C-alpha positions, 0 to 999 in steps of 0.5 A: 901217824904216830906221836913219838918222843926222840932224843938226838944223837951226838957222835952215835950217843943219845943225848939231851932231853926228849922231843916230840914229833910225828912219824908217818912210818911205824917205829919202835923204841930204840929205832934210829930215825932221820929227824931232819936233813942233818939230825938223827935221833933214837926213839924213846917213846911211841904212841904218846897221848894226843892230850900231851901235845895239845897245847903246842900241836901245831908246832910239832914237826914230822921226822923224815923217817927211819934212818936209811938201812945199809945193812941188807934185808932183815931176815928175822926179828926176835923178841928175847923173852928170857931177858924181859924183866930181869935185872943185871948187876953187870953188863960187859963187852969182852974184847968185842967177842962176847957180851955178858949179862950177869945176874945177882946170883952170878948166872951169865947170859952170854952172846958169842960166836962158836968158831969154826973155820973160815969166818969172823963174828965180832961186835962192831959197834955199841950205840949207848951206854952198857951201864944203862942196862945194869941194876934196872929191869930190862924192858926191851930185848930184841934181835934183828938180823940182816943178811947182805946179798953178795954181788961179786959172784964168789959166794962171800957172805955177811951178816949184821945182827942187831940187838936192842935193849932198854931199861928206864935209864936208857937204850943200847943197840949193839951191832955184830958183824959176821963174815965168811966164805959163804959156807960157815955160820955168821950168826951170834950164839947165845948161852946161859952159864949158871952158877954151879952149886957148891958141894 
């Protein structure tokens, strides 16, 4: 059993102070959890020391569990080591087609999709404020890919790719949605655009 801290979600955004709960399932910071029958929240801290809740241990409640996943089976989980510890001065969503992290020297870390033919890959939702990822070192950066099984028999595919980022200021989850006729990539691409040296 884990002792965790959670912030409640209001209109899909974490709000208010942190509250302490027990969790019977393993969770990590940034996970969306079902707190009770009606409320959802975002995990902000795990493995809270028991000494911290000693005075009110008998009043600590247990969350229901992780928010039910409707996006299909997790195909892969990747830690984005290139982001950990870096401080970005600007993080921006460009028309739901690019997510750009910019360093002080102008170097850009870009999430995008290299368009081929019969597919579409775009940002579908952002939970949290991108400004929380600016001017503070990144402490969490992970990618989760879910592939939805096609049950129509036509071979159409759909892939949900989630990116979880965090700093001491807050957590942000970005959901990309990719769909195709089953023959083209539905993945999110990534590149680093370094500043060209002046001649």
